[in-house]
N, C-alpha and C positions, 0 to 999 in steps of 0.2 A: 542254886545261886539268887540273892537277895538283891533286891533294885528298888532303891527307893525312886518314886514319880511323883512329878510336880501335881500339887494340889489345887494351888490358888497364887493368885501374883499378887504383887500390892502395886499396882497401876496398869492402867491399862495400853497398850500398841496404841502407837498414833499413824493416821493412815493421811496422806495427802497425795490428790487429784495432781498427776503433772507428764506434761507434754514431753519430757524428758525418761517419762520410766519406760522399762523396758516390755516388747510387745505392744504397741501402740496399734499397729494391724494382724489382725488375726492371719494365722496362718493358714487353717483348715485343717481336716484331716481325708488323709490318704481312704476311698471308700465310702466317704460319706458327702453327696451334695447339695448346696442348698440350704446347708445351716448355718449356724454361726455364724450369719453375717453380719456386721459392725463389730461392736467392740464393749460386750458388757462384764470383761472379767471383774473390774472395781466394785460393780454393783453387788454382781454372783462371791464376788467375797465378804464385803459387807453381809449378807444373807448369809453363808454358814456362817461368819463368825455369831452370829445369835443364835441360832440355830444349834452350836455345838457348846453354847455357852447354856442355853435351855434346857438340854439334855444334861449336863454337868448340874446345875441347881435341882434336876428332876433326881439324879442320883443321889446326890451329896444330902437332900431335906431327913431321909431317914436314917442317917449317920448320927450318931451319938454327938453332940455337944455344935452342932451346927444347926444357925438359923438362916434360911439362904432367903433374899431378896429379890423378886423381878420387879420393874418399875421402867416406863417414861419418864422421861424429864424433859422439862420445858416443853411442856406442855405439846407433845409430838406432831400431833394429829393436827395442828392448826399451823398449814402450809396455804393459805389464800393465796390467789393469784397475784394479786392488787397490792401485798406484801415484799415480793418475791424480787430479787436482783436482777435487773437486766442482764447481767450476764450468768443467769442459772441455769445450768446444764439439766432438761426436759426428761423425766425417762418416764416411757409409757408405760404403766402399770395396765392401762384398759378401764372401758367405761362402765363395765360391768363387776367389777370389783364389790365387794361387801365395804361396807364402814371401817370396820377391824381390821379387814386385811389393808385396807387404804393406810390406815392409822401403821399400821407394822411396818409397812413402808417408809414410810414419813419418817418415821424416826429412827431406821438403821441409814438412810438417808442423809440424816439433819447433820447438818455444820456444828463441830462444837458435840455432839455428842448427842443421843435421843434416849438410849435403854442403859439401862444396868443392870447386872444380877450382880451380886455380891452374896456372899455367905458370912454370920458374925459370928465368931470361932474364939472363946476364951477372952470379950471383950474388944477382938479389935477385928476391923471390916477389912474383908479381903475379895477382890475383884475374881470374876473366872478365869481359868488359862488365856481363853478367847476374846476378852473383853479388848473392842477396839473405839477410837474417839476418831470422828472426821473432822480434819483441819478445817479453817476458815479461809485457807486464801483461797479455794473453788466451793462455788455454791451448786448442790446436788437437791433436782426437788426433782415431787410429781409431777406431770402432763396435766395444765388442767386446776391444780391448785388438789386440797386436800381437807373434807370436812372438818370441823373440830367434833372429835369423838372421846367420851370416856369411859371406851371400854380399853380393860389393863394386857399385858403384854400377852401374848396366845402361849402355848406353850411349842415344844419342839415339833412336835406332831403338825402341830396346825402350819405351823409356818414351814417346813417340811411343805404342805400342799399347796401354799402360795408359790412358796418356792417353783414346784413343779407347774402350775400355772403357771406363773409368769414365761419361763423357760419354753413349753407349749405354746405360748403365744408368740415366742420371738424366734422359734425351733434353737433354741439354744443345749449343746449335748456335751460335744467337748471342749466349751469354755468353761462349762459349770462341773465337768471334772475337772481343769487345773485351779479352777477357781478352792474349788475344797480342800486338792492337794497344798495352794498355796497358805491358806488357810492353818493345816496343819503343825504349819513353824511360828506361828502368832506366838506359844510359850518358848517358843526358842529366843524369839525376839522381844519378848518384853518388857516393855520399859521404853525401846526403840523407838525408830519412827524408820515407814516406808515411804515408795511415792510408787504410786499405780497407775495403768493408763489412762487417760480421757475416753469416758463413754461416749460411744457413737454409733447413730442408732443407722439402722440396715435400712438400703435403698428399696429393696425389692426384696420378691421371697419367688423362688421357683418351685416345681413339685419336688417333694420331699424323697429321699432314696432310704431310709431307715424302715426299716418292718416294724418298729412300734415305736408309740409316741414316745415324744422327749419326756414328757408327764411322767408315765410311766417307768422309765429308764431311771432318771433321777431318785424316784420315790422307791427303787432297789437299793439306793442308799441306806435306808432306815435300818436295814437288817445288819448294816455291818459298821453303823456309825460308832458304837460303844468301843469297837476296838480297834475305827480311825483315832478316836480319842484317846484310846492308854498309848498309841501308840506315836500319838503327838504327846503327851506328857512328860514321855519317856527322853527328851530333848537330847540329853547327852548319843541317845541310840537315834534320831532325827541325822545328828552332825555324821554318827560313822557309818549310814548307809548312803551316804554321797561319797564319804570316804574310800569304802570298798569297792566302789566303779572303780579304782584305778589299783585295787589289789590283784594281786595274780600266785596263789598259792604253791605254782611252783616255783618260782623265783628265789633262789636265795639272795640273804642280806649281802654279801660282797658284790652283787650282778643289778641291784635297786637303780641304780643309776642308767644302766646300760637300760633296763626294761621302761624307767621313768623320761628321760629324758627323752625320747622321739615322741612318747605323747605328747610330750609339754612343748617341744616343736612344734604340733599342729592348733594344741589347746592356746598357747599365749596369744597367738597373732588372732584368735577368734577373739581373744577377752580384749588387747588392745583395740581392736578395731573396732569392739562392740555389734557383734555379729551375732547377737543371741540365738538365734532362729538354729544356723549353723552349727554353733556349739550344741545346740539340744538334739541336733541328731548325729553328731559324734559320738557324745557320750549316751545316747540312745543304743546305736548301734554296739557300742562296747558293752552294755548292762540292759537288755530290755526292760527287763522285770522292772528297774529304777526310771524308768524315762520318766516317770513320770512325774515324782521325786524332781529331777531336775530341770523338767519345765518350770514347777510349782517354786524350786527357790529360782531360778530366772525369774520368776514375774516380783518377787518378794525382794529381790536382789543379794540373796545370799549365797549365789551363784560364783562370781568373780573372786570374793574374798577368801569362800571353801579351795577354790580351784590356786588360790596365791598359798596359803597354808600346808596345802598337800605338798606343794612344791619343796614345801622350807622344814616339812619331817614335821609339820604336827599333823598328821592324823589321828583319829577316833575311834575303838573299837567298843561294842557293845554284843556282848554275845546273845541275849535275848533279842533285841530288830535284828539282828540274823537270822534267827531260826526262827521268827516268826512273816519273815518274809522269804526264807529258803535262797539266803545268801551267804558268802564266803567271806569271813572278816579278815582270821587267821589263823596262822597256821596249826596253831592250837586246838582247834576245834575239826583237821582233815585225820582222819583213820591212821594208824599207824601203819611202819612194813615191818619186814621181817631182820631178823640177824641173827648172825653166826656162831652166838653164844659169848664168843669171844670182843668182839665190838658192837657196838649201840649209833645209831646214826643221833648227834647231837638235838635235832628236831625230835624224835621220841623220849629223848632222855627227859629236852623239855617239859614235853603232856608228860610222862610217868612223873615227875616234880610237882607238875602241877593239880593232877588226878589223884596221887597218893597224900596234896597237901604236908608235902615235907617242911621242917622248920625255914622260911623265909621265904617259900614260894605258895603260901595260901592265895597269894594272888596273880592274875594272869600276867604277861609280860604285854604290856601295854605299844610294843613295838611289834607289828603281825609280820614282818619278813621273817623264815624261819634260816637256823643256822648251819652254814655250810659242814661240810666233814664228818668224821664221826672221832667216838671217845671211848677207849679198854671200858669194856663193862667195871674190873676190878677197878678203876676210878671214878667211880659214879659211886650217889648214896646207896646205903642200903636198900632204900623202896626203890628203886632204878632195877638193882640188880636182881631183887627179889618177883618183881613182876615183869623183867625184861624178855622173857619168856611165852608172857601169856599170849599176847598181841591180840589183844582186845579190848585193852582201855582206850576208851575213845568215849569224847564227850557226844550226847544224844540228847535232842532235844526230848522229855517226855509230857509234860502238859504245866500250868500253870496255879501255883496257889495264893491264893490273898489269904492272909494272917490275920482275922478278922480281930475286933479292940476285946471278943468275950474268950478269947482262945482259941478259936473252932477255927474249920481251913477250909473253906471253899474250892475247890476244885473248877480248874477251867481247864478242859483239852484242847481249847482251839478251832481251828478248822483245816479242813485240810488244803492242800496247798496245789493248784491244777499247773499243768502247763502251760505258760504263756504264751498269747497269743495274740500281743497287743497291736494300735495301729501307732505308726511312726507320725509322725509330722509328714506334709502333702510336699510334694517339689514345686508346688505353683513360683513359690519365692526361688528360684536358681540362684548358689552361689557358691563361686569357686572360692579354694583355698588353701592355699600352699607353704609349708613349713618355712621358716625367717632364714635366707639362704647362710651357710658360714657361720652359722649360731655357733658360738663357742660354750654356750651351756650345753650344748650336746657329747664333750667329752668333759664335761664336771663330775665329779665321783663326790660329792658333797653326800648326794641323800643315801648312795653308799654305806659311806664312811657313820654318818649318822647312824643307819640300822644297823650295820656291824657292833660298831659301840653299843649301842643299845639294847641288842638282843644278847649276846658277849657278854654284857657287867649285868642283867637281870639270873642270866645261868649262871654265871662265876660267881655269882654275890658275896660268897663263902671262901675263892678262894682258887686258883690255877692245878691242874696236876702238871708235875713236873715235867712230863714231857712234850706241857703246851706252851714252853719259854718262849721259843719264835711267833707264839701266837700273844702271848700277852705282850709279846714287847715290840708288837708291832705298832705305828704311829697312831693307826685306826683307833686301838684299843686303848693304848696308855700312848694318852696326850703330852706328858712329859719325856718323853720318848726323844731323842735327837732322828733325824733322817737314819743316819749310818747303821744305828740301832736296830733299825726297821725293816723287817722282810716282807714282798710283795708277796698278797696274800693270792692274789689273782696270776700271775705269770710274771717273766721279768721284764725288763725294760721296753729293751729291742723289741718284743713281740710286740708291745702295748704303743710302740713309737707306730710301727707300723700300722697296725692296724687304726691309727688315729689319723695316718697316711694315705693310708686305703680311702676313707669316712669324707676325708675334706677333696679328695679328687673326686669322687661319686658326688657332692653337692657343688663342688665348682661344675659341675655338668646338667646339670637340673634347670635348664630353662625352656 
C-alpha cells in the first residue's frame, strides 16, 4: 500500500511562550518522584525540533539532487548578559558546559530564530519538517549569558548529548518524553503557530527514584529516532492515531451515536472547562498505547480541535500508522467471519471488495464503522462470490519497502511491538468531572446517520440489489426521500421513545 510522506516544508512553525498555554504546571508521573520539577517543556520542545531537523539533514544529504545546509543565524552564540531584556526568562544550562554546547542552547532559545536547517532542491529552498522559530513576544536566554562562539551547528548525535546532560542536570524524563511527542506534530502544524508554557525552574531536588540516570534514558531515544521521524512525516497518520482512540471495531454504523454520544458527554465538559490533565487521563485509559500522543497533542493545542472534528464526523484513517502502532482504525483490517454459503456479512463483503480490488473499490472506505446486516451471495460481485468461502483473506502488515530513485527497493521489517505497560499521569492534581446533565446530544443520531450513509455509499456505489429497497429508501441513505418513505433501521419509534424516556429519567437522578 503506497504512502507519500512529507519530506520538507516551505515555512517553519512559529512558537510562542504564553501563560495561557496548556500544562503550565507539570503534573508528574506515577512511580517517579523528585523528577521533572519545574516546567521545561517549551525548552525541551525547541531542543527536539533541532535534533529531528539535524537528523533529517544527515539522512537527506546522500539523496540525489539535495544540498542540505545547517547554520546558526544572527550570531546565535552572542547572548551577553548586559544586552538581555530585563524580563528575559533565564535557563540554567550549567557553568561547566563547553562553548559549542552553550552556543547551541543560545541558538535554539533565541527569539526570532537562531538556526536554520534547509535543503536546496531544484533551485528552491525548503525547510526541515521540524523547523521552528521562537517568537519575539517573550525573551528566553541562558543564565549568566553566553560567550561569542564561531563554532557551527552540532550534529544530531552531539545535540542529543547536550540534551541528555541538560535533562540529567534538571532530572527531567517525563517532560522530555512529552516534548518529543509534541515535536512530532510539527509537520502537521507546519506554517501555523502554537503556544507553549512558560519555563519555570525547579525550587529544589529530592532523592531520585529512577533506577538509571535521566541522561541514559534520553539517549535511548536515538535508536528509535528515525522511526519517530517516519511516523511524524506521515501527518495524516498522526491525525488518524488520535481519531482511532474513539474507534470500536464491534460497533455497527447505525449504532455509532449510541457509542460516541456518552463519550462526548464526558469529554466535552473537559474541553469546554479547559481541564487538559483530566482529559488526558480519560483518553489514556481508553487507549493506553496512544496516551503520550494525546498528551503531546494537548501541549501543541491539537487535542480540542481534534475532538471537535471527530464529533462532527471528520475522522481520519491510515492503515500504515495503525500497523506501526499496533492499533485499529477501521473494520476493514479486522479478520473476516464465517458464512453459510447463502449469505455474507456486509462487513466481510466490504473487505473482499477492497482486497480483491474490484472495479470502483481500489481505495478503502474513509468511514471506519462497519455496515450492519447481510447480503445474499448471489447479489454480490463475482470476486466476492469466488472468495467468500476462503475465510482467510485479510490485511496483515508484513514490511515497509522504500522505493529508491535507482529502481531498487529497500526493505524495512520494522520492530516487534511489545505489550504496553506505560505510566499514567499522577493523581497529584485530583479533578472531578461529570457529564452535562440532560444533554440533548445524547439522543442525537447525526453520527449514526453520517456513518451509515458513508459506508453504504461506498459499498453500494454501483447500485443496490432489488431486495434492499427498504434500505436504500431510508432517509439516512437516500437524503431526497421523505420521512414517510423511510423505514427505521434500528427499531420502531415506540421502542426508541421508551429508551429515550428511560435515559432522561436516569439523567435526572444523577446528582
